[in-house]
N, C-alpha and C positions, 0 to 999 in steps of 0.2 A: 605175721599176724590172723590170728584164727577170726569168723563174723564176731564172735559174742563181743571180743575186745575192741572191735572196730564201731559197735555200735552203744560203746560205754563213753567215750568223746561223744558222739551225738546226742545223745541222752542227755546227760548233765548238761551242754554246753544250752540245750532247746530247755531245761526242768527252770534253770539258773536264770533266763530271761523271762519266762513265760511266769513268774514268782514276784519278781522285782519288777517288771515294765510298768504292773497297773500302780504300783507305790509310786511309780518316778512321776509317770502322767499325772497321777492326782495331786502328786504334789506341783507340781508346775502349774495346774489348772489351780489351785488353791492359790500360790502364788502370782496367778496369772500372766505369767511366762510363757511369750505365746512367738511364733516366727511372725516375722516380718517380711511382705510380699512387697517385690519388686514392684515402683512402677509401671516401668516397662513390660511385666511381664500378662500373660492373656491376663482380662478384666474379670473373665469367670474364675478366676485361681481369689478375687480377693477374698472370698467365702470360707480360703483357707485360713486368712488372718486369725491369726493367737491360736492356732492351734500347736503345743505342744509340741516342742522338736529336742533336739539332741538327743535322743534315740537310742543314737551311738554309745553315747557314757554306757550304757547297760550290757549293751549285746561284744563290744567291744571287754569289758570287765568279766562278761561271762564267759568267753575264747579264754580271755587269760589265764582266769583261776582254770579252767577246766584243761585248756594245754598242760599248764604247772602239774597240776596231781595227778593227772593220768601217765604226764611222761615221767615221773619220780616212781609212778606207784609200778609202773612198765620197767622201768630201768632205762628210760629212751633219752633223758636228759643230754642235749647236745649241744657245740655252737651254731651248729645250723638252726635250732630250735630257738635258743638264746638271743639272735641275731633276729630272728623270724622277729618275736614278739619285741627286741626292741622295738623294729620299722611299724609294728603295729602301735605302738606305746608313743613310741615322738611322732611321726603322723597325726595318730590321736589326737594327742597333745595338744600340735600345731592347731586340728581340725576346734578341738575343745575352747582354745585363747580366741581363733576366728568368732566360734559360735557365741561364746560368752560377750564378748563383744557389744554384738549384732544384739544379743537380747537385754541385756541388763546397762547395756548405754543406750539403749530403744533405738539402734540407727542399723540401717541395711549395710554398709560396707563393716567388717570387722579388720582383720591386721591388712596391712596393705602387702599387694602382689611382692613385693621388694623381703620383705620381714616372711612371710608364707617359704617362697623361695629358696631365704639363707637356709630357712630350718631344714626341708627336703634335701637343698643338697649337703648340709653336716649330715643326715642322718643317711645317705645316700654314699654318704664316705667313708661312715664306720663301717657299714655294711658293707664294701668293697675291702677293706683293709680286716675283716674277719673273714671273709671270705677267703682271701690270700692267703692269711695266716692257716686254715683248715688244709691246704696244700692245694688249692686249686689255681689252675694257669687261669693268665690274659689269653684265653680262647672264649672265640665266641661259636655257639654253635649254631650255624648259619642253615636251617632246613638242613639237616644233619652233615654238614659239608664243615667241617673245623677249621676257622678263619682267626689264626694269631695276630692281635691287636698291640700287644705289648701293652704300653699304659696307657694306649688310647680306650682298651676294655673300663679301667677305670670313668672315663669320661662315661663309654656308656650306658657301664651300669648308674652312673647320674642321671643321664637321660632318661633312662629305662623306669626307674622309680619315681622320678620329679612326673615325667612325662605324662605315667598310668596311672598317678595320685591326682591331679588335675582332670586325665581321662572320666575318672568314675565319678568323680564331683560333677563336671558337666553333666552327666548322665543322669546324677540325682534331681531329675525338674516334676516328676509326675508319682502318685501315691504306687509304691509297690516296682516301680520298675527298676531300683540301681537293687533292690532286696531278691527279686528273681534274677535277673542276669547273676549276679555276686553267689549264689546257691551254685546255679549252674556252672560259673570259672571256677569254684573251690572243687565242685562234684571230679571236676574232669582235672584235677590238677593231684586229688586224693589217688583218684585212678592209677594216672600214673606213677604216685612214688610208692600205692601200692605193689606196682608193678617192676621199679625198682628199689623196694625192699629199703624205703627210704623211712622207716617205723616213725623218726621224728617230726618229719614232714607231713605223712600222714597225718596223724596227733590232730596238727596243729587244724589242719586243713578241716579236718572232721568235727572238729570242737568250733569251726567258723560256721561252719554248714549250721550245725544244730540250733548256735546260735540265732542266726540269720532266721532258720525256718520258726522259734520263737517268736520272732522279731519281726516277721511277714501277718504273721494274726494282729498285730494292730499296728500295720504299716501300709497292708492294702487298702484299697478302695473303697470307703471314705476313713483315707487314714486318722487314726484317734493319735497317732507320734507322727514326727519326721525323723530319719537318720542325722541329718546336720553334718556340718562340713566333720566333725568328730567321727563319722561312722563310716562315710565316703572315700575324705582324704588315707584315712588308716588303710581300706581295701586295698585302693589300688594300690598302694605301697606295699603291703603284702602280697599282691597279685604276681608283682612284678619281681618283687625278692624272691617268692619260689620258683618262676621260672628259673629265672636264675640258678638258684641251688640244686634244680632237678636237671642243670643244663638241658635245658628247652625254650632257650630264651624263645628263637620264633615262633611255638608255639604259642604263645599273646597275643601274635597279630590275627592269628585265629579266634581264639578262646575268648578273648577280647575285642571282636570284629566290632560288637557294637558300639562298644566305647571308642575306639579308632575313627568310625563313621562319625558317631558324637560330637566328638572334636575336629576332626574336617570338616564339617559342617560352619563349624563354628570360624576356623580358620578362612575358610573360602569367602563366610557371609564378611568377614572384615576386609581382605583383600581386596573383593569387588566391589565393596562402596569404597573404599579409598580411592582405588583406581578410576572408575568410572559411575563413581556415584549410585550404581545399582543395586540393589539386594537381586540376590540368588535364591533367598528363603525367606519363605513371609515373615520366618522367626529362627532365629538359631537360639541354643542345639537345635537338632534336626527333628525331636520329637515333638518341639513346640508348634513346628511348621506343621505338622501332621494333625497338631489341636487348630489349629488353626484353618484345617481344612473338614473341619466336622469332625474327624474322628474323636471318641470317645477313648479314655482314660486306659479303661481296658483294652479297648478294640489295639493300643498302640503296645499298652503292657503284653497282650497274647506274641503278637506279632517280633515282638524285637525277642523276646522272650524264646520263641519260637530259632530266631535267626539263631542268637546265641546257640542254642540249642542244636543246630545244623553243623553249624562252625565246630560245633566241640567233639559231634560224633568225628566227623571229619579227622579232628586235630587226631583222638583216641585207634583211628584206623589208622594212620599212617605213622603212632608214634609206638603203638603196637607189633607191627608188622616187621 
């Protein structure tokens, strides 16, 4: 795939998002549909109440439309691309329902944890069976070492997709953070897909990158719109799926290092409070801890993005040598 063809999905994803997003924001503002702020969150986040959300609807639609038409045009429509889009759509739909209940029911809790979990597991199982249908084996690539897992690989797939879907969702707490992190993550996998000559996966990565860059123009601080669960759950599930399709599962531990740390901070906080009655962090996920220590959102964004970039570069050095 030459450079001119690589620019096409980025430009398409970007253009569709930039064109549609102002219309989406305007509609939400007109209808007064906005984000409900958690009572236990930082008090200064109260000024964000009413900000339009569910922006993920636009950049997901942009990514899907772009990936499909570019793939058809270039003759790269494959089961790998289709199952990636399936994960993106299903996890996005779960997030959409969650956001819809929060906004239109005017309560800050959407789907129950069990409802989301069941949906995520179903999506992971469908992904797994298509993965096997394509001729892949139940073998986990663990830092370059093939580890046969037999049927337990299916459990790993479920854990990977559900875990990272929720991990990206946890990281989505301040303006622009996940947008920037996801651009870095998908850019890393775009390089790996290009190196492996998996053009179908490259196309969807580039489509998402273009759409996210367009979204970031409206999501950077001060955010004009939030991505909502519809965006974060879908992005996390897709990242996990792509790492599996590229047979580079372990890379997500580095590429997604920030997501892992965000999740670990929540687990440690809950465990510490239940066991000792004390909190390790002022607030979790950990980006809120830094907020409570006086860091600006831009400072947190910058340091977290830099961390993600460093670990992604390390990943590429390992994978491409």
